[in-house]
N, C-alpha and C positions, 0 to 999 in steps of 0.2 A: 468617327474612320472606321471601318472594315478592317479585319488582321487577319493574319492568313492564318488558316487551320494547317493541325494536324497531318490530316489526312491531304490535301491540297498540300503538302510539303513530301508524304510519302510518296504521292502519286508524280509527283515533279522528277526524285532522286530515281522511281521507278524507271519514268520514261528515257532520261540521262542516262541511263545504267545498260537499257534493253533498245537503245537507240529509235523505235517505233508505239505510238501508239496503241498501236494491236497488241505487242507482244508487252507491253504496261499494262493492258487491261486485263489481259489472261494472266497474269503473274498477281493480278488483286483482285482475281477472280470482280468482274464488272463488266459492264458493257464500256466499249472503247468511246460512243459519245460520249457517256457519261465521264469517262476520265477524262476526254479530250475539253468539255463542259466546265470540270474542278480547276485544270489548268488554266483556262482562259480566264477563270476566276481568278484567278491567284495572278496572275498577269494583268490583270487589269486593277486591283487590288495594290499592286506594287508600283502598276503606272512602269515595268515595265516588259520587253519583251524578250524572252527566255529561249525561245527555239527561232531557228531557220528552217522551214518546212521544206524540205525538196523531194524530188521524186524516190530519192534512193533512203529517207528516212528525216532522222529529227539532226540538225546540228546546234548544236549550243553558240547559243552571242555567249559575248563577253558577261551582260550581266548575269546570264546563265553559269559561265562558270564562277562568277564571284561568289554565288546561292547557292553553290554545292555543298561546300565547306559550311556554310553558316548554319544549312539546313541539317546538313551530318550534326553536327553539333546541338542543334537542336532537341533533334531525336534521342541525341544521345544522353542528352541530359535529362529529358522526360523518361528513357530506359529506368537512369536512376534513381528519379524522382518514383517510380510504380514500385520500383524495388526496397527504395526505404521505405514506402509503407505499408509492404508483404511482410519487410522485417518486421515493422511496428506494431501490427496487428496479429503477427504470428509470438506464439509464448514460447516459441525457443530462438526467438532473437530479442526479445525483450526483456526489461529490466523491472527489477520487484523496486518498486520505493512506496516502505509502511514503516509507521511507526506505533510505538509502544510502552505498557509504562515499565518503569525502568528495571524491574522486579522481573520480567517474564522470563529473562534468560536462565534465571533460575530450577524453573522445572516448566518452560514451554519451548520458547527459543532453539535451541539447541538440537533438541528432535525434529523440529520441523524444518530449520534449515538443513539440517543432511536428509532428513526424506525427498524433500522438493531438487538439492541437488540431483540427488539420485535420480530422479526422474527426470530433470530441466537441464543438464551441467552445461548447456553455455550460456543458461539467461544468468546474468547477474543480478544480485541480491542488495539491495540497502534499506536496513532496517536498523531505525533509530529509536532508544532507549531514553524515554524522557516522562515528566510527569503528565497524568492523563491528559489536563487542563494544557499543555502546552502542545501535546500529538490532536487535540481537537484544533491549537490554533491554525499549525500546522500544515492539517488537511483544507483548515477553512481558507487557510491563503494558500493555496495549490502545490506548499512546498514539497507536500507529500499527495499519494494520490490517497493514500485509504491508512487506518489504526484499528486499534483494540485498545481501548480503554472503558476505563470503571467507570461506571454510572454513579451517581449525574455526573452530566459535563453541559457546559453550554451547549446546546446544539442549533443556533443560528447560522444555516448553508447551510445544514447536517444533514444529513441521510442516515439513519441508526436501524439497525439490524440487530435487536436488542434480544435477549436471552438467549447469546453462544455460550456462555458459562457462568458457571457461581463457584463463588471461595464462601470460608467462615474466617471471621475474625476470632483469635483465640488467645487466650491466657496463658503466659507463658514465666515458666516458673526455673528455679536450681532447688526450690526448694518443694521437694514432693507433697509438701502439706498444704501449702497452697493452691493447690490443684486437684484436691478430692472431688469437688463439687466442683460445677456452674456459679461462675463470678459475677455479682450482680454490681451496679451501681456506685451504692453504699462501700461495698469491700474496697472497690477500684480506688477510692476517694482517700482510704486509711491505707492503702501499700505504698512504695515505693515503686514511682513509673518512669521507665524509659520508652519516651514517645517518639516515633518516625514521621519525619516529612515534617522536620523544622520549618524550612521556606515555604512550605504551602500548608502550612496548619490552617489556612481559612476558606480552602480549600479541599482538602483531603475528606473522600469521603465516612472516612470511619473516625478522624476527626471531629469531624460535623457531627454524626452519631453519636460520638461519647457526649460532646458539649450540650447535643438537644436533652440528651437524658437528665444529664446532671442537673443544666435550669432547670427541666420539669419536677423535681426532686430536691429542688433549693440544696444543691450540694457543689460541691466546688473541687475542680480535678486540678492541681498542679505539679506538674511531673518534675522528677526532681534531675533527669538529666532529657533533653531531646537533642534530637541528631537526623541525619538527612535520609540514610535509609533502614529500611528494615531489620538487614540482615548487621550494620554496627549495631542497633540496637539487641538483639541476639546475643553478639558477643558480649556487648555489656554483659545481659541479664548471667548468661555464660560464668562470668567470673566475682558474680554475687553483687554487682554494686546495685541491685533493682528486680523488676519484675518486669516485662512487657506486653506487647499487643501487638501479634504478625495474624498475616491472612494467611490458613494451614499452609497450603502449596507452596508460600514461599519460604516458610519455615520449617517444613516438615524434616529437612536431608541435613537441617543446622542443627537441631533440636535434638535429632539421633545423634547423630556425633558430637554434641557436646554435651548427653545425659540432661536434658532439659526437660522435662516433665512439663504439658498444658491443658487446659480444661476449656469449653467453649464456654461463653458470656450465658447470661442472662438477663436476659431474654438474648439468644442471639442476635449477631449483626449478620446480615447476610451480605455480600458483599457481589452484586453484579456486572457483567462486562461486556459490552456489545463492541463492533466491527461498526465504524463512522466512513463516509466516503463525503465527497463535495457535492451536495445536491444540484440534483440536473449536468453532473461533468462526468464522463465515458473515465472509468482508468481501462488499463493495458491488457492484454489478457493473460499477462504473467501473474499482476499484481492482483488479480481476481481469481486466480490459478490458486493462491500462494494464501489468499484468505480459505478456499474453500478446504482447502489442505489443514490448514492452522483450527477450522471446525473441527475436524477428524482428529486430531491429537488433541483438541483440547476435551472431547467428547472421551478420548481415551483416559485422559487425568481425570475428568469427575465421575469415571465410573469407577477410578479404585478406587474414592475419597471415602474416606469414614460418613460422610454426611451425605449420603450417597441417596440412599431410603429417603430421608429428608427432604432433599434440596426439591 
């Protein structure tokens, strides 16, 4: 069954308001026969007569009078829908939906959110800090639009924009003699280690890299303490409980504040980060702009790294 069109309802309301097809045609910039034909099609579609034609103009029938509020509501709803669509497409009315690794707030998120909010103060910002594997799952399931994760991750149904940032794992100790030179896997096996990512030890890229090196060299690494967060591991190292491993940019402010020293690993463990989105899924302008700004902030951080020339 045919349905009335938006244009037909607009012509009907214009004719009812103006009292003649001629005036309605002028208002809508259309030839009168075309407008009259569209209203006739509307009447056939609805199977009712909307106007009585008289020598003095148009008179609404009872059906026509009843249709006016329905047509006005339909057009008002359409305008509201169109306005909603415009707001969603507009960066100034959108919402950032973004996930990242749980230590990003230590060196990235504060500056990023501040800078983004200064540019787009009306945009809502939702940033969730999770393990990279959880971020990947949330983006894959559509609970988040995009994320910044440490590689590798399960990239099923995801699009990766790699090489957006890199960091290095460093060895941290309260004892300066432990950090006079790069630390190899054999030395790690002899030292009292505090390792983070206790819950994600099977998936954490750093833990996986250490295990691979240890197995290759026939060495076993048994941490004396395992905790969830790198910052907690650093606090324990600062108390002299043991030494730890941390991403340089995560540990940088805390190492300086707690008098900890650090050394690179031998060979280095480079941590690579990538943006992820759901494959073939559109993201909002707000989230897209947030990612672009994040890329610029990450570049500033990388440029200030002691490993910049080697990255």
